[in-house]
N, CA, C and O atoms as a Tripos MOL2 file, in Angstrom:
@<TRIPOS>MOLECULE
protein
  276   275    69     0     0
PROTEIN
NO_CHARGES

@<TRIPOS>ATOM
      1 N         -14.9390   -7.5050    6.2720 N.3       1 MET1
      2 CA        -14.9000   -6.1650    6.8170 C.3       1 MET1
      3 C         -15.4100   -5.1720    5.7670 C.2       1 MET1
      4 O         -14.9910   -5.2190    4.6100 O.2       1 MET1
      5 N         -16.2910   -4.2980    6.1600 N.am      2 GLN2
      6 CA        -16.8380   -3.2900    5.2640 C.3       2 GLN2
      7 C         -16.0810   -1.9780    5.4300 C.2       2 GLN2
      8 O         -15.8660   -1.5050    6.5460 O.2       2 GLN2
      9 N         -15.6860   -1.4070    4.3130 N.am      3 HIS3
     10 CA        -15.0530   -0.0910    4.3280 C.3       3 HIS3
     11 C         -15.9610    0.8790    3.6010 C.2       3 HIS3
     12 O         -16.6410    0.5010    2.6470 O.2       3 HIS3
     13 N         -15.9770    2.1200    4.0410 N.am      4 SER4
     14 CA        -16.7640    3.1340    3.3660 C.3       4 SER4
     15 C         -16.1690    3.4040    1.9900 C.2       4 SER4
     16 O         -14.9850    3.1570    1.7600 O.2       4 SER4
     17 N         -16.9950    3.9120    1.0740 N.am      5 SER5
     18 CA        -16.4820    4.2140   -0.2600 C.3       5 SER5
     19 C         -15.4030    5.2900   -0.1920 C.2       5 SER5
     20 O         -14.4890    5.3080   -1.0170 O.2       5 SER5
     21 N         -15.5060    6.1810    0.7810 N.am      6 GLU6
     22 CA        -14.4830    7.2190    0.9450 C.3       6 GLU6
     23 C         -13.1440    6.5980    1.3350 C.2       6 GLU6
     24 O         -12.1010    6.9820    0.8060 O.2       6 GLU6
     25 N         -13.1720    5.6410    2.2580 N.am      7 LEU7
     26 CA        -11.9370    4.9790    2.6730 C.3       7 LEU7
     27 C         -11.3600    4.1510    1.5280 C.2       7 LEU7
     28 O         -10.1450    4.1290    1.3320 O.2       7 LEU7
     29 N         -12.2100    3.4800    0.7810 N.am      8 ILE8
     30 CA        -11.7460    2.6930   -0.3610 C.3       8 ILE8
     31 C         -11.0480    3.6080   -1.3690 C.2       8 ILE8
     32 O          -9.9980    3.2550   -1.9070 O.2       8 ILE8
     33 N         -11.6200    4.7630   -1.6200 N.am      9 HIS9
     34 CA        -11.0090    5.7380   -2.5300 C.3       9 HIS9
     35 C          -9.6440    6.1780   -1.9930 C.2       9 HIS9
     36 O          -8.6740    6.2670   -2.7470 O.2       9 HIS9
     37 N          -9.5760    6.4500   -0.6960 N.am     10 THR10
     38 CA         -8.3180    6.8680   -0.0640 C.3      10 THR10
     39 C          -7.2730    5.7620   -0.1690 C.2      10 THR10
     40 O          -6.1060    6.0360   -0.4480 O.2      10 THR10
     41 N          -7.6850    4.5150    0.0520 N.am     11 MET11
     42 CA         -6.7580    3.3890   -0.0420 C.3      11 MET11
     43 C          -6.2420    3.2400   -1.4710 C.2      11 MET11
     44 O          -5.0600    2.9690   -1.6820 O.2      11 MET11
     45 N          -7.1320    3.4180   -2.4560 N.am     12 ARG12
     46 CA         -6.7050    3.3430   -3.8640 C.3      12 ARG12
     47 C          -5.6920    4.4270   -4.1860 C.2      12 ARG12
     48 O          -4.6810    4.1690   -4.8390 O.2      12 ARG12
     49 N          -5.9690    5.6510   -3.7210 N.am     13 GLN13
     50 CA         -5.0380    6.7570   -3.9630 C.3      13 GLN13
     51 C          -3.6840    6.4710   -3.3240 C.2      13 GLN13
     52 O          -2.6430    6.7150   -3.9330 O.2      13 GLN13
     53 N          -3.6970    5.9580   -2.1080 N.am     14 ALA14
     54 CA         -2.4540    5.6290   -1.4120 C.3      14 ALA14
     55 C          -1.6760    4.5690   -2.1950 C.2      14 ALA14
     56 O          -0.4590    4.6750   -2.3450 O.2      14 ALA14
     57 N          -2.3710    3.5600   -2.6880 N.am     15 LEU15
     58 CA         -1.7300    2.4960   -3.4650 C.3      15 LEU15
     59 C          -1.0700    3.0700   -4.7130 C.2      15 LEU15
     60 O           0.0800    2.7500   -5.0140 O.2      15 LEU15
     61 N          -1.7930    3.9140   -5.4360 N.am     16 GLU16
     62 CA         -1.2430    4.5070   -6.6600 C.3      16 GLU16
     63 C          -0.0300    5.3730   -6.3470 C.2      16 GLU16
     64 O           0.9470    5.3650   -7.0970 O.2      16 GLU16
     65 N          -0.0810    6.1170   -5.2500 N.am     17 THR17
     66 CA          1.0460    6.9710   -4.8630 C.3      17 THR17
     67 C           2.2760    6.1440   -4.5460 C.2      17 THR17
     68 O           3.3720    6.4350   -5.0250 O.2      17 THR17
     69 N           2.0920    5.1120   -3.7350 N.am     18 VAL18
     70 CA          3.2250    4.2590   -3.3700 C.3      18 VAL18
     71 C           3.8060    3.5980   -4.6170 C.2      18 VAL18
     72 O           5.0250    3.5730   -4.7910 O.2      18 VAL18
     73 N           2.9480    3.0640   -5.4860 N.am     19 MET19
     74 CA          3.4300    2.3820   -6.6890 C.3      19 MET19
     75 C           4.1410    3.3410   -7.6320 C.2      19 MET19
     76 O           5.0920    2.9480   -8.3080 O.2      19 MET19
     77 N           3.7010    4.5810   -7.6900 N.am     20 ALA20
     78 CA          4.3350    5.5710   -8.5660 C.3      20 ALA20
     79 C           5.7470    5.9040   -8.1040 C.2      20 ALA20
     80 O           6.5680    6.3730   -8.8930 O.2      20 ALA20
     81 N           6.0310    5.6600   -6.8220 N.am     21 ASN21
     82 CA          7.3490    5.9720   -6.2690 C.3      21 ASN21
     83 C           8.2960    4.7690   -6.2410 C.2      21 ASN21
     84 O           9.4150    4.8630   -5.7370 O.2      21 ASN21
     85 N           7.8360    3.6420   -6.7860 N.am     22 VAL22
     86 CA          8.6890    2.4460   -6.8000 C.3      22 VAL22
     87 C           9.6510    2.5440   -7.9890 C.2      22 VAL22
     88 O           9.2120    2.6950   -9.1290 O.2      22 VAL22
     89 N          10.9590    2.4580   -7.7280 N.am     23 PRO23
     90 CA         11.9140    2.4640   -8.8430 C.3      23 PRO23
     91 C          11.6520    1.2800   -9.7710 C.2      23 PRO23
     92 O          11.2540    0.2060   -9.3180 O.2      23 PRO23
     93 N          11.8750    1.4780  -11.0590 N.am     24 ALA24
     94 CA         11.5750    0.4470  -12.0590 C.3      24 ALA24
     95 C          12.2530   -0.8870  -11.7430 C.2      24 ALA24
     96 O          11.6730   -1.9500  -11.9650 O.2      24 ALA24
     97 N          13.4760   -0.8290  -11.2290 N.am     25 ASP25
     98 CA         14.1990   -2.0700  -10.9520 C.3      25 ASP25
     99 C          13.6520   -2.8160   -9.7360 C.2      25 ASP25
    100 O          14.0360   -3.9590   -9.4850 O.2      25 ASP25
    101 N          12.7630   -2.1800   -8.9870 N.am     26 GLN26
    102 CA         12.1550   -2.8400   -7.8310 C.3      26 GLN26
    103 C          10.6990   -3.2360   -8.0880 C.2      26 GLN26
    104 O          10.0410   -3.8040   -7.2160 O.2      26 GLN26
    105 N          10.2070   -2.9360   -9.2800 N.am     27 SER27
    106 CA          8.8110   -3.2280   -9.5940 C.3      27 SER27
    107 C           8.6730   -4.6920   -9.9890 C.2      27 SER27
    108 O           8.5980   -5.0230  -11.1730 O.2      27 SER27
    109 N           8.6420   -5.5600   -8.9870 N.am     28 VAL28
    110 CA          8.6070   -7.0010   -9.2140 C.3      28 VAL28
    111 C           7.1670   -7.5080   -9.3090 C.2      28 VAL28
    112 O           6.2310   -6.8580   -8.8450 O.2      28 VAL28
    113 N           7.0130   -8.6810   -9.9200 N.am     29 PHE29
    114 CA          5.6870   -9.2910  -10.0530 C.3      29 PHE29
    115 C           5.0600   -9.4910   -8.6820 C.2      29 PHE29
    116 O           5.7030   -9.9910   -7.7590 O.2      29 PHE29
    117 N           3.8070   -9.0970   -8.5600 N.am     30 GLY30
    118 CA          3.0870   -9.2920   -7.3070 C.3      30 GLY30
    119 C           3.2270   -8.1330   -6.3360 C.2      30 GLY30
    120 O           2.5980   -8.1330   -5.2780 O.2      30 GLY30
    121 N           4.0480   -7.1410   -6.6850 N.am     31 LEU31
    122 CA          4.3080   -6.0400   -5.7600 C.3      31 LEU31
    123 C           3.0450   -5.2380   -5.4600 C.2      31 LEU31
    124 O           2.7590   -4.9320   -4.3030 O.2      31 LEU31
    125 N           2.2920   -4.9010   -6.5030 N.am     32 LYS32
    126 CA          1.1020   -4.0730   -6.2860 C.3      32 LYS32
    127 C           0.1100   -4.7790   -5.3630 C.2      32 LYS32
    128 O          -0.4750   -4.1480   -4.4820 O.2      32 LYS32
    129 N          -0.0780   -6.0630   -5.5590 N.am     33 ALA33
    130 CA         -1.0070   -6.8170   -4.7070 C.3      33 ALA33
    131 C          -0.5110   -6.8450   -3.2620 C.2      33 ALA33
    132 O          -1.3020   -6.7220   -2.3260 O.2      33 ALA33
    133 N           0.7980   -7.0070   -3.0840 N.am     34 ALA34
    134 CA          1.3590   -7.0570   -1.7340 C.3      34 ALA34
    135 C           1.2540   -5.6970   -1.0480 C.2      34 ALA34
    136 O           0.9740   -5.6240    0.1480 O.2      34 ALA34
    137 N           1.4770   -4.6150   -1.8050 N.am     35 VAL35
    138 CA          1.3430   -3.2700   -1.2470 C.3      35 VAL35
    139 C          -0.1180   -3.0090   -0.8910 C.2      35 VAL35
    140 O          -0.4100   -2.4200    0.1490 O.2      35 VAL35
    141 N          -1.0320   -3.4450   -1.7500 N.am     36 ALA36
    142 CA         -2.4660   -3.2790   -1.4760 C.3      36 ALA36
    143 C          -2.8410   -4.0170   -0.1930 C.2      36 ALA36
    144 O          -3.6140   -3.5050    0.6170 O.2      36 ALA36
    145 N          -2.3010   -5.2050   -0.0080 N.am     37 GLU37
    146 CA         -2.5700   -5.9770    1.2080 C.3      37 GLU37
    147 C          -2.0470   -5.2420    2.4460 C.2      37 GLU37
    148 O          -2.6910   -5.2310    3.4950 O.2      37 GLU37
    149 N          -0.8760   -4.6320    2.3040 N.am     38 CYS38
    150 CA         -0.2930   -3.8560    3.4010 C.3      38 CYS38
    151 C          -1.2070   -2.6810    3.7680 C.2      38 CYS38
    152 O          -1.4250   -2.4020    4.9470 O.2      38 CYS38
    153 N          -1.7320   -2.0050    2.7630 N.am     39 ILE39
    154 CA         -2.6370   -0.8710    2.9860 C.3      39 ILE39
    155 C          -3.9290   -1.3480    3.6470 C.2      39 ILE39
    156 O          -4.4340   -0.6990    4.5640 O.2      39 ILE39
    157 N          -4.4590   -2.4690    3.1910 N.am     40 LEU40
    158 CA         -5.6790   -3.0240    3.7960 C.3      40 LEU40
    159 C          -5.4580   -3.3660    5.2640 C.2      40 LEU40
    160 O          -6.3200   -3.1040    6.1040 O.2      40 LEU40
    161 N          -4.3020   -3.9520    5.5720 N.am     41 LYS41
    162 CA         -3.9960   -4.2940    6.9630 C.3      41 LYS41
    163 C          -3.8920   -3.0360    7.8180 C.2      41 LYS41
    164 O          -4.3850   -3.0000    8.9450 O.2      41 LYS41
    165 N          -3.2470   -2.0060    7.2750 N.am     42 ALA42
    166 CA         -3.1210   -0.7450    8.0170 C.3      42 ALA42
    167 C          -4.5010   -0.1630    8.2970 C.2      42 ALA42
    168 O          -4.7660    0.3150    9.4000 O.2      42 ALA42
    169 N          -5.3820   -0.2030    7.2970 N.am     43 ALA43
    170 CA         -6.7460    0.3130    7.4650 C.3      43 ALA43
    171 C          -7.5110   -0.5060    8.5040 C.2      43 ALA43
    172 O          -8.2670    0.0390    9.3070 O.2      43 ALA43
    173 N          -7.3000   -1.8240    8.4740 N.am     44 ALA44
    174 CA         -7.9680   -2.6940    9.4390 C.3      44 ALA44
    175 C          -7.5220   -2.4030   10.8640 C.2      44 ALA44
    176 O          -8.2610   -2.6480   11.8180 O.2      44 ALA44
    177 N          -6.3070   -1.8780   11.0030 N.am     45 HIS45
    178 CA         -5.7850   -1.5230   12.3280 C.3      45 HIS45
    179 C          -6.0620   -0.0700   12.6780 C.2      45 HIS45
    180 O          -5.4950    0.4630   13.6310 O.2      45 HIS45
    181 N          -6.9400    0.5750   11.9040 N.am     46 GLY46
    182 CA         -7.3860    1.9130   12.2720 C.3      46 GLY46
    183 C          -6.7100    3.0570   11.5580 C.2      46 GLY46
    184 O          -7.0380    4.2170   11.8080 O.2      46 GLY46
    185 N          -5.7700    2.7600   10.6700 N.am     47 GLN47
    186 CA         -5.0920    3.8240    9.9270 C.3      47 GLN47
    187 C          -5.9530    4.1730    8.7090 C.2      47 GLN47
    188 O          -6.0360    3.3900    7.7620 O.2      47 GLN47
    189 N          -6.5820    5.3270    8.7320 N.am     48 THR48
    190 CA         -7.5070    5.6490    7.6390 C.3      48 THR48
    191 C          -7.1520    6.9180    6.8810 C.2      48 THR48
    192 O          -7.8400    7.2800    5.9270 O.2      48 THR48
    193 N          -6.0720    7.6060    7.2980 N.am     49 SER49
    194 CA         -5.7090    8.8200    6.5690 C.3      49 SER49
    195 C          -4.8300    8.4650    5.3720 C.2      49 SER49
    196 O          -4.0850    7.4860    5.4030 O.2      49 SER49
    197 N          -4.9280    9.2630    4.3320 N.am     50 TYR50
    198 CA         -4.1270    9.0610    3.1250 C.3      50 TYR50
    199 C          -2.6390    9.0380    3.4750 C.2      50 TYR50
    200 O          -1.9250    8.1080    3.1000 O.2      50 TYR50
    201 N          -2.1770   10.0590    4.1910 N.am     51 ASP51
    202 CA         -0.7570   10.1500    4.5490 C.3      51 ASP51
    203 C          -0.3120    8.9560    5.3810 C.2      51 ASP51
    204 O           0.7790    8.4220    5.1830 O.2      51 ASP51
    205 N          -1.1550    8.5480    6.3040 N.am     52 GLY52
    206 CA         -0.8250    7.4020    7.1450 C.3      52 GLY52
    207 C          -0.7300    6.1100    6.3600 C.2      52 GLY52
    208 O           0.1580    5.2930    6.6020 O.2      52 GLY52
    209 N          -1.6470    5.9220    5.4180 N.am     53 LEU53
    210 CA         -1.6300    4.7090    4.5910 C.3      53 LEU53
    211 C          -0.4060    4.6870    3.6790 C.2      53 LEU53
    212 O           0.2390    3.6510    3.5190 O.2      53 LEU53
    213 N          -0.0910    5.8450    3.0790 N.am     54 VAL54
    214 CA          1.0950    5.9320    2.2250 C.3      54 VAL54
    215 C           2.3430    5.6350    3.0490 C.2      54 VAL54
    216 O           3.2180    4.8890    2.6110 O.2      54 VAL54
    217 N           2.4240    6.2200    4.2380 N.am     55 ALA55
    218 CA          3.5920    6.0060    5.1010 C.3      55 ALA55
    219 C           3.7070    4.5390    5.5120 C.2      55 ALA55
    220 O           4.7990    3.9720    5.4900 O.2      55 ALA55
    221 N           2.5910    3.9290    5.8840 N.am     56 SER56
    222 CA          2.6060    2.5200    6.2980 C.3      56 SER56
    223 C           3.1300    1.6300    5.1750 C.2      56 SER56
    224 O           3.9960    0.7820    5.3910 O.2      56 SER56
    225 N           2.5970    1.8350    3.9810 N.am     57 ALA57
    226 CA          3.0060    1.0070    2.8400 C.3      57 ALA57
    227 C           4.4450    1.3120    2.4360 C.2      57 ALA57
    228 O           5.2020    0.3970    2.1130 O.2      57 ALA57
    229 N           4.8240    2.5730    2.4510 N.am     58 SER58
    230 CA          6.1900    2.9490    2.0850 C.3      58 SER58
    231 C           7.2010    2.3410    3.0480 C.2      58 SER58
    232 O           8.2760    1.9000    2.6390 O.2      58 SER58
    233 N           6.8510    2.3200    4.3250 N.am     59 ASP59
    234 CA          7.7400    1.7450    5.3390 C.3      59 ASP59
    235 C           7.9710    0.2550    5.0950 C.2      59 ASP59
    236 O           9.0330   -0.2750    5.4190 O.2      59 ASP59
    237 N           6.9870   -0.4060    4.5310 N.am     60 GLN60
    238 CA          7.0660   -1.8550    4.3070 C.3      60 GLN60
    239 C           7.6100   -2.2170    2.9270 C.2      60 GLN60
    240 O           7.8790   -3.3860    2.6510 O.2      60 GLN60
    241 N           7.7730   -1.2210    2.0640 N.am     61 LEU61
    242 CA          8.0950   -1.4750    0.6600 C.3      61 LEU61
    243 C           9.3490   -2.3220    0.4630 C.2      61 LEU61
    244 O           9.3300   -3.2910   -0.2950 O.2      61 LEU61
    245 N          10.4330   -1.9620    1.1390 N.am     62 GLN62
    246 CA         11.6780   -2.7150    0.9500 C.3      62 GLN62
    247 C          11.5320   -4.1610    1.3990 C.2      62 GLN62
    248 O          12.0580   -5.0730    0.7600 O.2      62 GLN62
    249 N          10.8200   -4.3670    2.4940 N.am     63 ALA63
    250 CA         10.6090   -5.7370    2.9820 C.3      63 ALA63
    251 C           9.7520   -6.5280    2.0000 C.2      63 ALA63
    252 O           9.9920   -7.7140    1.7760 O.2      63 ALA63
    253 N           8.7540   -5.8710    1.4170 N.am     64 ILE64
    254 CA          7.8860   -6.5480    0.4400 C.3      64 ILE64
    255 C           8.6920   -6.9200   -0.7940 C.2      64 ILE64
    256 O           8.5820   -8.0450   -1.2820 O.2      64 ILE64
    257 N           9.5070   -5.9920   -1.3140 N.am     65 VAL65
    258 CA         10.3320   -6.2650   -2.4860 C.3      65 VAL65
    259 C          11.2770   -7.4240   -2.1900 C.2      65 VAL65
    260 O          11.4280   -8.3290   -3.0120 O.2      65 VAL65
    261 N          11.9140   -7.4010   -1.0170 N.am     66 ALA66
    262 CA         12.8460   -8.4660   -0.6400 C.3      66 ALA66
    263 C          12.1470   -9.8170   -0.5700 C.2      66 ALA66
    264 O          12.7090  -10.8370   -0.9700 O.2      66 ALA66
    265 N          10.9250   -9.8180   -0.0620 N.am     67 MET67
    266 CA         10.1590  -11.0520    0.0760 C.3      67 MET67
    267 C           9.8030  -11.6340   -1.3040 C.2      67 MET67
    268 O           9.7490  -12.8520   -1.4780 O.2      67 MET67
    269 N           9.5620  -10.7510   -2.2740 N.am     68 LEU68
    270 CA          9.0950  -11.1920   -3.5940 C.3      68 LEU68
    271 C          10.2180  -11.5120   -4.5660 C.2      68 LEU68
    272 O           9.9700  -12.0820   -5.6290 O.2      68 LEU68
    273 N          11.4550  -11.1530   -4.2170 N.am     69 THR69
    274 CA         12.5450  -11.3870   -5.1560 C.3      69 THR69
    275 C          13.3940  -12.5710   -4.7370 C.2      69 THR69
    276 O          14.3610  -12.9100   -5.4180 O.2      69 THR69
@<TRIPOS>BOND
     1     1     2 1
     2     2     3 1
     3     3     4 2
     4     3     5 am
     5     5     6 1
     6     6     7 1
     7     7     8 2
     8     7     9 am
     9     9    10 1
    10    10    11 1
    11    11    12 2
    12    11    13 am
    13    13    14 1
    14    14    15 1
    15    15    16 2
    16    15    17 am
    17    17    18 1
    18    18    19 1
    19    19    20 2
    20    19    21 am
    21    21    22 1
    22    22    23 1
    23    23    24 2
    24    23    25 am
    25    25    26 1
    26    26    27 1
    27    27    28 2
    28    27    29 am
    29    29    30 1
    30    30    31 1
    31    31    32 2
    32    31    33 am
    33    33    34 1
    34    34    35 1
    35    35    36 2
    36    35    37 am
    37    37    38 1
    38    38    39 1
    39    39    40 2
    40    39    41 am
    41    41    42 1
    42    42    43 1
    43    43    44 2
    44    43    45 am
    45    45    46 1
    46    46    47 1
    47    47    48 2
    48    47    49 am
    49    49    50 1
    50    50    51 1
    51    51    52 2
    52    51    53 am
    53    53    54 1
    54    54    55 1
    55    55    56 2
    56    55    57 am
    57    57    58 1
    58    58    59 1
    59    59    60 2
    60    59    61 am
    61    61    62 1
    62    62    63 1
    63    63    64 2
    64    63    65 am
    65    65    66 1
    66    66    67 1
    67    67    68 2
    68    67    69 am
    69    69    70 1
    70    70    71 1
    71    71    72 2
    72    71    73 am
    73    73    74 1
    74    74    75 1
    75    75    76 2
    76    75    77 am
    77    77    78 1
    78    78    79 1
    79    79    80 2
    80    79    81 am
    81    81    82 1
    82    82    83 1
    83    83    84 2
    84    83    85 am
    85    85    86 1
    86    86    87 1
    87    87    88 2
    88    87    89 am
    89    89    90 1
    90    90    91 1
    91    91    92 2
    92    91    93 am
    93    93    94 1
    94    94    95 1
    95    95    96 2
    96    95    97 am
    97    97    98 1
    98    98    99 1
    99    99   100 2
   100    99   101 am
   101   101   102 1
   102   102   103 1
   103   103   104 2
   104   103   105 am
   105   105   106 1
   106   106   107 1
   107   107   108 2
   108   107   109 am
   109   109   110 1
   110   110   111 1
   111   111   112 2
   112   111   113 am
   113   113   114 1
   114   114   115 1
   115   115   116 2
   116   115   117 am
   117   117   118 1
   118   118   119 1
   119   119   120 2
   120   119   121 am
   121   121   122 1
   122   122   123 1
   123   123   124 2
   124   123   125 am
   125   125   126 1
   126   126   127 1
   127   127   128 2
   128   127   129 am
   129   129   130 1
   130   130   131 1
   131   131   132 2
   132   131   133 am
   133   133   134 1
   134   134   135 1
   135   135   136 2
   136   135   137 am
   137   137   138 1
   138   138   139 1
   139   139   140 2
   140   139   141 am
   141   141   142 1
   142   142   143 1
   143   143   144 2
   144   143   145 am
   145   145   146 1
   146   146   147 1
   147   147   148 2
   148   147   149 am
   149   149   150 1
   150   150   151 1
   151   151   152 2
   152   151   153 am
   153   153   154 1
   154   154   155 1
   155   155   156 2
   156   155   157 am
   157   157   158 1
   158   158   159 1
   159   159   160 2
   160   159   161 am
   161   161   162 1
   162   162   163 1
   163   163   164 2
   164   163   165 am
   165   165   166 1
   166   166   167 1
   167   167   168 2
   168   167   169 am
   169   169   170 1
   170   170   171 1
   171   171   172 2
   172   171   173 am
   173   173   174 1
   174   174   175 1
   175   175   176 2
   176   175   177 am
   177   177   178 1
   178   178   179 1
   179   179   180 2
   180   179   181 am
   181   181   182 1
   182   182   183 1
   183   183   184 2
   184   183   185 am
   185   185   186 1
   186   186   187 1
   187   187   188 2
   188   187   189 am
   189   189   190 1
   190   190   191 1
   191   191   192 2
   192   191   193 am
   193   193   194 1
   194   194   195 1
   195   195   196 2
   196   195   197 am
   197   197   198 1
   198   198   199 1
   199   199   200 2
   200   199   201 am
   201   201   202 1
   202   202   203 1
   203   203   204 2
   204   203   205 am
   205   205   206 1
   206   206   207 1
   207   207   208 2
   208   207   209 am
   209   209   210 1
   210   210   211 1
   211   211   212 2
   212   211   213 am
   213   213   214 1
   214   214   215 1
   215   215   216 2
   216   215   217 am
   217   217   218 1
   218   218   219 1
   219   219   220 2
   220   219   221 am
   221   221   222 1
   222   222   223 1
   223   223   224 2
   224   223   225 am
   225   225   226 1
   226   226   227 1
   227   227   228 2
   228   227   229 am
   229   229   230 1
   230   230   231 1
   231   231   232 2
   232   231   233 am
   233   233   234 1
   234   234   235 1
   235   235   236 2
   236   235   237 am
   237   237   238 1
   238   238   239 1
   239   239   240 2
   240   239   241 am
   241   241   242 1
   242   242   243 1
   243   243   244 2
   244   243   245 am
   245   245   246 1
   246   246   247 1
   247   247   248 2
   248   247   249 am
   249   249   250 1
   250   250   251 1
   251   251   252 2
   252   251   253 am
   253   253   254 1
   254   254   255 1
   255   255   256 2
   256   255   257 am
   257   257   258 1
   258   258   259 1
   259   259   260 2
   260   259   261 am
   261   261   262 1
   262   262   263 1
   263   263   264 2
   264   263   265 am
   265   265   266 1
   266   266   267 1
   267   267   268 2
   268   267   269 am
   269   269   270 1
   270   270   271 1
   271   271   272 2
   272   271   273 am
   273   273   274 1
   274   274   275 1
   275   275   276 2
@<TRIPOS>SUBSTRUCTURE
     1 MET1         2 RESIDUE 1 A MET
     2 GLN2         6 RESIDUE 1 A GLN
     3 HIS3        10 RESIDUE 1 A HIS
     4 SER4        14 RESIDUE 1 A SER
     5 SER5        18 RESIDUE 1 A SER
     6 GLU6        22 RESIDUE 1 A GLU
     7 LEU7        26 RESIDUE 1 A LEU
     8 ILE8        30 RESIDUE 1 A ILE
     9 HIS9        34 RESIDUE 1 A HIS
    10 THR10       38 RESIDUE 1 A THR
    11 MET11       42 RESIDUE 1 A MET
    12 ARG12       46 RESIDUE 1 A ARG
    13 GLN13       50 RESIDUE 1 A GLN
    14 ALA14       54 RESIDUE 1 A ALA
    15 LEU15       58 RESIDUE 1 A LEU
    16 GLU16       62 RESIDUE 1 A GLU
    17 THR17       66 RESIDUE 1 A THR
    18 VAL18       70 RESIDUE 1 A VAL
    19 MET19       74 RESIDUE 1 A MET
    20 ALA20       78 RESIDUE 1 A ALA
    21 ASN21       82 RESIDUE 1 A ASN
    22 VAL22       86 RESIDUE 1 A VAL
    23 PRO23       90 RESIDUE 1 A PRO
    24 ALA24       94 RESIDUE 1 A ALA
    25 ASP25       98 RESIDUE 1 A ASP
    26 GLN26      102 RESIDUE 1 A GLN
    27 SER27      106 RESIDUE 1 A SER
    28 VAL28      110 RESIDUE 1 A VAL
    29 PHE29      114 RESIDUE 1 A PHE
    30 GLY30      118 RESIDUE 1 A GLY
    31 LEU31      122 RESIDUE 1 A LEU
    32 LYS32      126 RESIDUE 1 A LYS
    33 ALA33      130 RESIDUE 1 A ALA
    34 ALA34      134 RESIDUE 1 A ALA
    35 VAL35      138 RESIDUE 1 A VAL
    36 ALA36      142 RESIDUE 1 A ALA
    37 GLU37      146 RESIDUE 1 A GLU
    38 CYS38      150 RESIDUE 1 A CYS
    39 ILE39      154 RESIDUE 1 A ILE
    40 LEU40      158 RESIDUE 1 A LEU
    41 LYS41      162 RESIDUE 1 A LYS
    42 ALA42      166 RESIDUE 1 A ALA
    43 ALA43      170 RESIDUE 1 A ALA
    44 ALA44      174 RESIDUE 1 A ALA
    45 HIS45      178 RESIDUE 1 A HIS
    46 GLY46      182 RESIDUE 1 A GLY
    47 GLN47      186 RESIDUE 1 A GLN
    48 THR48      190 RESIDUE 1 A THR
    49 SER49      194 RESIDUE 1 A SER
    50 TYR50      198 RESIDUE 1 A TYR
    51 ASP51      202 RESIDUE 1 A ASP
    52 GLY52      206 RESIDUE 1 A GLY
    53 LEU53      210 RESIDUE 1 A LEU
    54 VAL54      214 RESIDUE 1 A VAL
    55 ALA55      218 RESIDUE 1 A ALA
    56 SER56      222 RESIDUE 1 A SER
    57 ALA57      226 RESIDUE 1 A ALA
    58 SER58      230 RESIDUE 1 A SER
    59 ASP59      234 RESIDUE 1 A ASP
    60 GLN60      238 RESIDUE 1 A GLN
    61 LEU61      242 RESIDUE 1 A LEU
    62 GLN62      246 RESIDUE 1 A GLN
    63 ALA63      250 RESIDUE 1 A ALA
    64 ILE64      254 RESIDUE 1 A ILE
    65 VAL65      258 RESIDUE 1 A VAL
    66 ALA66      262 RESIDUE 1 A ALA
    67 MET67      266 RESIDUE 1 A MET
    68 LEU68      270 RESIDUE 1 A LEU
    69 THR69      274 RESIDUE 1 A THR
């Protein structure tokens, strides 16, 4: 799947925002990659706004942390 450079930039910003809000005790190995995958899936399903991507990943954060620990 091809994404525009603008969307890629937006996805990167969303990833950095979500990761910056992760409490240190929840920052487990593999978390950033899993959050990035969540953002990519959201984009693939048509979610292309920064706020929407951040919300999608944030909503999944606890489940991702639980899965990785």
